[in-house]
VEXDREN-2710 file (C-alpha; in Angstrom, 1 decimal):
% VEXDREN-2710
k/r/px/py/pz
1/UNK/22.3/90.2/178.4
2/UNK/22.1/89.9/174.5
3/UNK/20.7/93.4/174.4
4/UNK/23.7/94.7/176.4
5/UNK/26.2/93.1/174.0
6/UNK/24.4/94.6/171.0
7/UNK/24.7/98.1/172.5
8/UNK/28.6/97.7/173.0
9/UNK/29.4/96.9/169.3
10/UNK/29.2/100.5/168.1
11/UNK/31.6/101.5/170.8
12/UNK/34.0/98.7/169.9
13/UNK/34.1/99.7/166.2
14/UNK/34.5/103.4/167.1
15/UNK/37.4/102.5/169.4
16/UNK/39.2/100.6/166.6
17/UNK/38.7/103.5/164.2
18/UNK/40.1/106.0/166.7
19/UNK/43.1/103.8/167.3
20/UNK/43.9/103.5/163.6
21/UNK/43.5/107.3/163.1
22/UNK/45.9/107.9/166.1
23/UNK/48.4/105.4/164.6
24/UNK/48.2/107.1/161.2
25/UNK/48.7/110.5/162.8
26/UNK/51.8/109.4/164.7
27/UNK/53.3/107.7/161.6
28/UNK/52.7/110.7/159.2
29/UNK/52.6/113.8/161.4
30/UNK/54.3/112.8/164.5
31/UNK/58.0/113.1/165.5
32/UNK/58.8/109.5/166.1
33/UNK/61.7/107.9/164.3
34/UNK/61.7/104.8/162.1
35/UNK/64.1/102.9/159.8
36/UNK/63.7/101.9/156.2
37/UNK/65.7/99.7/153.8
38/UNK/66.0/100.3/150.1
39/UNK/67.7/97.7/147.9
40/UNK/69.3/97.8/144.5
41/UNK/69.8/101.5/144.2
42/UNK/71.6/102.2/140.9
43/UNK/75.2/103.3/141.4
44/UNK/76.0/106.6/139.7
45/UNK/79.4/108.1/138.8
46/UNK/79.8/111.9/139.0
47/UNK/82.7/114.0/137.8
48/UNK/83.2/112.1/134.5
49/UNK/83.7/115.4/132.7
50/UNK/86.6/116.2/135.1
51/UNK/88.3/113.0/134.2
52/UNK/87.9/113.6/130.4
53/UNK/89.3/117.1/130.7
54/UNK/92.4/115.5/132.2
55/UNK/92.7/112.8/129.5
56/UNK/91.5/110.1/131.9
57/UNK/88.8/107.5/131.9
58/UNK/87.4/104.7/134.1
59/UNK/88.7/101.5/132.5
60/UNK/87.3/99.1/135.0
61/UNK/85.3/99.1/138.2
62/UNK/83.9/96.7/140.8
63/UNK/81.2/94.4/139.5
64/UNK/78.8/95.9/141.9
65/UNK/76.4/98.2/140.1
66/UNK/73.7/98.7/142.8
67/UNK/73.8/99.6/146.5
68/UNK/71.6/98.5/149.4
69/UNK/70.9/101.2/152.1
70/UNK/69.2/101.5/155.5
71/UNK/68.0/104.9/156.5
72/UNK/66.6/106.3/159.8
73/UNK/64.4/109.4/160.3
74/UNK/61.1/110.8/161.3
75/UNK/58.2/108.9/159.8
76/UNK/56.8/112.0/158.2
77/UNK/59.9/112.3/156.1
78/UNK/60.6/108.6/155.7
79/UNK/57.4/108.1/153.7
80/UNK/59.1/110.2/151.0
81/UNK/62.3/108.1/150.9
82/UNK/61.9/105.9/147.9
83/UNK/64.1/104.5/145.1
84/UNK/63.2/107.5/143.0
85/UNK/64.3/110.1/145.7
86/UNK/67.6/108.4/146.7
87/UNK/70.9/108.2/144.8
88/UNK/74.1/106.3/145.4
89/UNK/77.0/108.4/144.0
90/UNK/80.7/107.8/143.5
91/UNK/82.6/111.1/143.0
92/UNK/85.5/110.9/140.4
93/UNK/86.2/114.6/140.2
94/UNK/89.2/114.6/142.5
95/UNK/91.2/112.0/140.6
96/UNK/94.1/113.5/138.7
97/UNK/96.1/110.6/137.4
98/UNK/95.8/107.0/136.3
99/UNK/95.7/104.3/139.0
100/UNK/93.5/102.1/141.2
101/UNK/91.3/103.9/143.8
102/UNK/89.0/102.9/146.7
103/UNK/86.2/105.4/146.5
104/UNK/83.3/105.8/149.1
105/UNK/79.7/105.5/148.1
106/UNK/77.8/108.6/149.0
107/UNK/74.0/108.5/149.5
108/UNK/72.2/111.7/148.5
109/UNK/68.5/112.6/148.6
110/UNK/66.3/114.4/146.1
111/UNK/65.6/118.1/146.6
112/UNK/61.9/117.2/146.7
113/UNK/62.3/115.9/150.3
114/UNK/63.6/117.5/153.4
115/UNK/66.7/115.4/154.3
116/UNK/67.3/117.1/157.7
117/UNK/67.1/114.4/160.4
118/UNK/67.7/111.6/157.9
119/UNK/70.6/109.3/158.9
120/UNK/72.1/106.7/156.6
121/UNK/72.7/103.8/158.9
122/UNK/74.2/101.4/156.4
123/UNK/75.2/101.2/152.7
124/UNK/76.4/98.0/151.1
125/UNK/78.9/98.2/149.6
126/UNK/80.3/101.3/151.4
127/UNK/83.1/101.7/148.8
128/UNK/84.0/100.4/145.4
129/UNK/87.3/99.8/143.5
130/UNK/87.8/102.0/140.4
131/UNK/90.7/101.7/137.9
132/UNK/91.4/104.9/136.0
133/UNK/93.5/104.8/132.8
134/UNK/94.8/107.3/130.3
135/UNK/92.3/108.1/127.6
136/UNK/93.0/108.2/123.8
137/UNK/91.1/108.4/120.5
138/UNK/91.9/108.2/116.8
139/UNK/90.5/107.3/113.4
140/UNK/91.4/104.0/111.8
141/UNK/90.8/102.7/108.3
142/UNK/88.2/100.1/107.6
143/UNK/89.2/97.1/105.4
144/UNK/86.9/94.4/103.9
145/UNK/87.8/90.8/103.3
146/UNK/85.9/88.3/101.2
147/UNK/86.1/84.8/102.6
148/UNK/84.0/82.7/100.3
149/UNK/83.5/81.5/96.7
150/UNK/81.6/82.6/93.6
151/UNK/79.7/80.6/91.1
152/UNK/81.3/79.4/87.9
153/UNK/81.6/82.2/85.3
154/UNK/81.4/84.9/88.0
155/UNK/84.0/86.9/89.9
156/UNK/84.0/89.1/93.0
157/UNK/84.5/92.8/92.3
158/UNK/86.0/95.5/94.4
159/UNK/84.3/95.8/97.8
160/UNK/82.9/99.2/98.7
161/UNK/82.4/100.1/102.4
162/UNK/80.7/102.9/104.3
163/UNK/82.2/104.5/106.4
164/UNK/85.7/104.1/105.2
165/UNK/87.2/105.2/108.5
166/UNK/86.1/104.5/112.1
167/UNK/86.6/106.7/115.2
168/UNK/87.6/104.8/118.3
169/UNK/88.2/105.9/121.8
170/UNK/89.1/104.4/125.1
171/UNK/92.1/103.2/127.2
172/UNK/95.3/104.4/125.6
173/UNK/97.1/101.1/125.8
174/UNK/94.3/99.4/123.8
175/UNK/93.7/102.3/121.3
176/UNK/97.4/102.3/120.4
177/UNK/97.3/98.6/119.4
178/UNK/94.5/99.1/116.9
179/UNK/95.8/99.2/113.3
180/UNK/92.5/99.0/111.4
181/UNK/88.9/97.7/111.5
182/UNK/88.1/94.6/109.5
183/UNK/84.9/93.4/108.0
184/UNK/84.7/89.8/106.8
185/UNK/82.1/89.0/104.0
186/UNK/81.3/85.3/103.7
187/UNK/79.3/83.2/101.3
188/UNK/79.6/80.2/99.0
189/UNK/78.9/79.9/95.2
190/UNK/77.7/83.5/95.0
191/UNK/76.1/84.7/91.8
192/UNK/74.5/88.0/93.0
193/UNK/75.9/91.2/94.5
194/UNK/76.0/91.1/98.3
195/UNK/75.0/94.2/100.3
196/UNK/74.2/94.9/103.9
197/UNK/75.3/95.9/107.4
198/UNK/78.1/93.8/108.7
199/UNK/79.9/93.6/112.1
200/UNK/83.6/94.3/112.3
201/UNK/86.6/93.5/114.4
202/UNK/89.5/95.7/115.5
203/UNK/92.8/94.3/114.4
204/UNK/96.4/95.0/115.2
205/UNK/99.3/95.4/112.7
206/UNK/100.0/91.7/112.7
207/UNK/96.4/90.8/111.8
208/UNK/95.3/89.7/115.3
209/UNK/91.7/90.3/116.3
210/UNK/91.7/92.3/119.6
211/UNK/89.5/91.9/122.5
212/UNK/88.5/95.3/123.7
213/UNK/86.0/97.6/125.4
214/UNK/86.6/100.6/123.2
215/UNK/83.9/103.0/122.0
216/UNK/83.4/103.0/118.3
217/UNK/81.6/105.6/116.1
218/UNK/79.4/102.9/114.6
219/UNK/78.4/99.3/115.4
220/UNK/78.3/98.0/111.8
221/UNK/79.8/98.7/108.4
222/UNK/77.7/98.9/105.2
223/UNK/79.3/96.7/102.6
224/UNK/78.7/96.2/98.9
225/UNK/80.5/93.2/97.3
226/UNK/79.8/93.1/93.5
227/UNK/79.5/89.7/92.1
228/UNK/80.0/90.1/88.4
229/UNK/80.8/88.3/85.1
230/UNK/83.9/89.3/83.1
231/UNK/85.3/89.2/79.6
232/UNK/88.2/90.6/77.6
233/UNK/87.2/93.6/75.5
234/UNK/89.3/95.1/72.6
235/UNK/90.2/98.8/72.5
236/UNK/89.5/100.7/69.3
237/UNK/90.3/104.2/67.9
238/UNK/88.6/106.2/65.1
239/UNK/91.0/107.6/62.5
240/UNK/89.6/110.8/60.9
241/UNK/90.8/111.5/57.3
242/UNK/93.0/114.6/57.0
243/UNK/96.2/116.0/55.6
244/UNK/95.8/113.9/52.5
245/UNK/95.8/110.6/54.5
246/UNK/93.0/108.1/55.2
247/UNK/93.0/104.9/57.2
248/UNK/94.4/103.1/54.1
249/UNK/97.6/105.1/54.5
250/UNK/98.1/104.4/58.2
251/UNK/99.7/101.8/60.4
252/UNK/98.8/101.9/64.0
253/UNK/99.0/100.0/67.2
254/UNK/97.1/100.2/70.5
255/UNK/98.8/99.3/73.8
256/UNK/97.2/97.6/75.6
257/UNK/95.0/96.3/72.8
258/UNK/92.6/94.4/75.2
259/UNK/91.5/94.9/78.8
260/UNK/89.5/92.7/81.1
261/UNK/86.1/94.2/82.1
262/UNK/83.5/93.0/84.5
263/UNK/80.0/93.9/85.3
264/UNK/76.5/92.5/85.7
265/UNK/75.5/90.1/82.9
266/UNK/73.0/92.5/81.5
267/UNK/75.5/95.4/81.4
268/UNK/78.4/93.5/79.8
269/UNK/76.6/91.2/77.3
270/UNK/76.4/93.7/74.4
271/UNK/79.8/95.3/74.9
272/UNK/82.0/94.1/72.0
273/UNK/84.7/96.9/72.2
274/UNK/85.6/100.1/73.9
275/UNK/86.4/103.2/71.9
276/UNK/89.3/105.4/73.1
277/UNK/88.3/108.3/70.9
278/UNK/89.4/109.7/67.5
279/UNK/92.7/110.9/65.9
280/UNK/92.7/113.6/63.2
281/UNK/95.3/112.4/60.6
282/UNK/96.0/116.0/59.7
283/UNK/97.8/116.2/63.0
284/UNK/100.0/113.2/62.3
285/UNK/103.3/113.9/60.6
286/UNK/105.3/110.8/60.1
287/UNK/104.9/108.8/63.4
288/UNK/103.0/110.2/66.4
289/UNK/102.0/108.7/69.7
290/UNK/98.7/109.6/71.4
291/UNK/97.6/108.8/75.0
292/UNK/94.0/108.2/75.9
293/UNK/92.1/107.6/79.1
294/UNK/90.2/104.3/79.1
295/UNK/86.6/105.1/79.8
296/UNK/84.3/102.1/80.3
297/UNK/80.5/102.2/79.8
298/UNK/78.4/102.7/83.0
299/UNK/78.1/99.6/85.2
300/UNK/81.4/98.1/84.1
301/UNK/84.6/97.8/86.1
302/UNK/88.2/97.8/84.7
303/UNK/89.5/94.6/86.1
304/UNK/92.9/95.1/84.4
305/UNK/93.2/98.4/86.4
306/UNK/95.0/100.0/83.4
307/UNK/93.6/103.5/83.1
308/UNK/95.4/104.8/79.9
309/UNK/96.2/103.4/76.5
310/UNK/98.7/104.7/73.9
311/UNK/98.1/104.7/70.2
312/UNK/101.1/104.8/67.9
313/UNK/100.1/106.1/64.4
314/UNK/102.4/106.0/61.3
315/UNK/101.4/107.5/57.9
316/UNK/103.0/105.5/55.0
317/UNK/102.9/105.6/51.2
318/UNK/102.5/109.4/50.9
319/UNK/105.0/112.2/50.2
320/UNK/105.2/115.7/51.6
321/UNK/106.0/119.1/50.2
322/UNK/106.4/122.5/51.8
323/UNK/104.6/125.4/50.0
324/UNK/105.3/129.1/50.9
325/UNK/101.7/130.5/51.1
326/UNK/101.2/134.2/50.6
327/UNK/97.4/134.5/50.1
328/UNK/96.3/135.8/53.5
329/UNK/92.8/137.1/54.4
330/UNK/90.7/137.5/57.5
331/UNK/87.1/137.5/58.6
332/UNK/85.2/138.9/61.6
333/UNK/87.4/142.0/62.1
334/UNK/86.2/143.9/65.2
335/UNK/84.0/146.9/64.4
336/UNK/86.0/150.1/64.0
337/UNK/89.3/148.4/63.4
338/UNK/91.4/147.6/60.3
339/UNK/93.5/144.4/60.0
340/UNK/96.9/144.0/58.4
341/UNK/99.0/140.9/58.0
342/UNK/102.4/141.2/59.6
343/UNK/103.2/137.7/58.5
344/UNK/103.7/137.9/54.7
345/UNK/104.6/134.3/54.0
346/UNK/103.9/131.0/55.8
347/UNK/105.4/127.7/55.0
348/UNK/102.7/125.1/54.7
349/UNK/103.3/121.3/54.8
350/UNK/101.2/119.5/52.2
351/UNK/101.0/115.7/52.0
352/UNK/99.6/113.5/49.3
353/UNK/100.5/111.3/46.4
354/UNK/103.5/112.2/44.3
355/UNK/101.2/113.0/41.4
356/UNK/99.1/115.4/43.5
357/UNK/102.0/117.2/45.0
358/UNK/103.5/117.9/41.6
359/UNK/100.4/120.1/40.9
360/UNK/100.4/122.0/44.1
361/UNK/101.8/125.6/44.3
362/UNK/101.1/128.7/46.3
363/UNK/98.1/129.6/44.2
364/UNK/96.2/126.6/45.6
365/UNK/96.6/127.7/49.2
366/UNK/94.7/130.4/51.2
367/UNK/95.2/131.4/54.8
368/UNK/92.0/132.6/56.5
369/UNK/92.4/134.3/59.9
370/UNK/89.3/134.5/62.1
371/UNK/89.5/137.6/64.3
372/UNK/86.3/137.1/66.2
373/UNK/88.3/136.3/69.4
374/UNK/90.8/139.2/68.9
375/UNK/90.6/141.9/71.5
376/UNK/89.0/145.2/70.5
377/UNK/92.2/147.3/70.9
378/UNK/95.1/148.2/68.7
379/UNK/98.2/146.1/68.6
380/UNK/99.7/143.0/67.2
381/UNK/98.2/139.6/67.8
382/UNK/99.0/136.0/67.0
383/UNK/95.9/134.3/65.7
384/UNK/95.0/130.8/64.3
385/UNK/94.4/130.4/60.6
386/UNK/92.5/127.9/58.6
387/UNK/94.6/126.6/55.7
388/UNK/92.5/125.9/52.6
389/UNK/93.9/123.8/49.8
390/UNK/91.8/124.3/46.7
391/UNK/91.6/122.4/43.5
392/UNK/93.9/119.4/44.4
393/UNK/92.6/115.9/45.1
394/UNK/94.6/113.2/47.0
395/UNK/96.5/115.8/49.0
396/UNK/95.9/117.8/52.2
397/UNK/97.5/120.1/54.8
398/UNK/99.3/118.7/57.7
399/UNK/99.4/120.5/61.1
400/UNK/98.0/123.8/62.6
401/UNK/99.2/127.3/61.8
402/UNK/99.2/130.8/63.1
403/UNK/100.1/134.3/61.8
404/UNK/100.7/137.7/63.3
405/UNK/98.2/140.5/62.4
406/UNK/98.0/144.1/63.4
407/UNK/94.8/145.9/64.4
408/UNK/94.6/149.7/64.0
409/UNK/91.7/152.1/64.2
410/UNK/89.7/152.3/61.0
END
């Protein structure tokens, strides 16, 4: 009996193998139907570009973001139905105006499988609620606010931000309420410059922070808040001797005479004054007013925010005398041309002490015209002249002068 049982075991094993093979064939190659459930299929919206072209957007939707489905079909095909080959789609392309819509969820299959004979038995949810609103976009300025304190002897400088404008887009009713973007920089007892990326809020015209779901061109704003030390710095001007006058013969005032400057301690420590420039006293006749731009050394900030200064100059204690000059000559006459003075006499204003002016006459003055910039063509031209006062101390020529010369072929 034991021998008989031993002979049956191979047939039993073979029968099991044949049964499994037959079952596999039926499931993969046969025409029998079966069902399959797939859960958490990601919900996809199609036709977004159609909405955008009509100035519309999806402003809110049902909280459901995935779909569960049950499919029936032949087992040969069902084996290919997976989460990668199935999509749950909501079509937005037919929406033409803002409003609330109940839209069906459509189940589609990948081109890599033959969907003929596949039947979607169930999809949960079968439809979703979509709210469509008008779409708008615009640029808004970015503003920075310092809400903190600095250490004693320091002050907060002007904040710089990048970018200075922000592009926002989304639902029209929300976009229209945004006045600007606001960055708040905080810190207590600061003594060093603050830099870094900071988050921002969107704010309405009344300063209220808005809750929103708008799309912004950036998530952060790069901010630099200089923390500097400041001091008052006097303004100065250099007076160049000329026209018989020196600084001893001049009264002058600068307005403003002092500005407040700020900068890093190492940048401002050695700055004792700021020079506006120079004034040639030969250009001052009586009282003259000059305007200068205030230019600070690199690294300093003009806290006063006054960008120009005026210098009023008055020459005192000297006399003037007008001398009709007749000695006229020229240099650098263009090759092939001959120069002739059309101006025969030029009144020259001479300034100096009374004693010096008593000695001055026309023999002490020469007018030298430089024709190097004159055109190489015949005609009459107005040219600058250097006025040379010779042999007289404590006196000088005041002002600039021109004469008319004629150029003819040599």
